[in-house]
N, C-alpha and C positions, 0 to 999 in steps of 0.2 A: 504496500501501501504508498502511492508517495504521495503527497501531500505539499504543497508550495506556501508559502507564508514571505510575510515581508519584516525583515528585521527591526524592531521597532526601539529598543535597548540593548546594551551592554552591559553584563553588571561579573566583574572579572571576568570567569569563567563559562559564564552560562550567558544566553540571549534572549532575550523576551523574543519573543514571534507570532503574529498574528496569522494563523490560518482563517480562508474563507473554508464557512460551518461545507462541510459534506453532507450531499443526503442521504450515505448511509447510516446518516450520528439518530436522526431518525426525530425521537422526542424524549430518547435519552440526557445529555442536559448534563455529562457525567463533571465535562470540564467545567464549571461555570463554576463552580466553588464560592458559591455564594456573588456573584458579581454578577451583573445584565449580559453583561456581555460573552458568552458563550464560544468564542471566537479566539482568546488567551491563551496560551501556552511560553510554561518557560520551563526551555530544553540544554544539556550540556550539549556542549562543542567541542568537538577538542582540533579546532582551526579556528579562521579567524571570520571575523567577521565587521561588517561597522552597519551600523544605522539606516538605515531604505534597501540593505542589501538582500535579494529576494535569496531567499534559503528553498534545497528540494529536499525535504528530510522519508526518508522510509524505514517502516518496521513490515518486515520477509509479514508474504499475508500468512502463511500458517502462522508466526508467533499472536498476528491479530486473534486469529481461531481460538485459541488456547487462551488466550487472552480473556479472552470472551467468555467459553465455556467458564473458567476460572470462577469469572465476575457473579456468573446463574445459577453454579453448582454449588458453588458456596451455600448459601441462604436458603439455593434448595436442599439440598443437606441436612443446614440449621435447622427448617418450618419440619419435614418431618421426623428427625430429631429428638424435636418437641410432641408435636403431637405423640409420639409413636411411646414417649416418656411421661406426657397426662394422659394416657390413656393406662400406662405401666401403673402412676402415682392413684388414677383412681378405681386399680382392684385390691390397692389397699389402706385408701380411705375413700367409703366408701361415707363419709356424711354429704360429701359436694360432690356435684353432680359432675358426673363423669365429662362429658360433653367441654363443660367451662374448663376443667384441669387441660383435658385438648388441646384448648382456645390458647390459658393460660400460657401451655406449655412451648405450642407454638409460636407464642410472641419472643415470650423469653428469649428462646432456642435458637431460633432468627434475628433477633437482637441481637442477640451474643454470638452470630455466621458475621456480621457483621462488623464486631469491634476486631476480630478475627480476623475477616479481612485486611483493615485502617492497619493493623500490625503487620500483615505481610504482604503490603504495597508496597514498602519502600522496599523492601527484599525481592520484590517480581519484577518488581519495576527498572535493577538495576542489570548490567548483561545481557542476556540476550530478548529483551522482551523492552529493552533500551531502544530508542527511535534514534538516528545517524539520520547528521545532515552530508547528503550525497555530492553536492553544488552548491554554489555561490555565483552570482550572478550579477553583477551592478546593475540599476537599474535602465541606467538607459543604451547598454543592448537590448 
């Protein structure tokens, strides 16, 4: 997957690059990070670029699919584990409605799955899932 963006700011070894929103993004909004601009990303670069340069950033398609699978499967696993934990707990605690325990377990374990994802994100973001700049061109070229 290759995206073109414009360097808006240079910070030591990082570039703030603004990309146009891709059609594949759909309604994800994962890149918004609390702002209204869904296209602003900070990426590490091993080369040099200046403000206004156009950069092409690539992430291997297989890595995009793997990252997407992890992003969906970890919360889904939390949901399923929560349902099972609630069901198992309803067998022990009969004073509380079983469906309520299952729903509460699903919510709690899904929230825990998101916490795990936030913890693992810096680990997954390094190395093979990291975006790489493949070309830098001046705007007048």
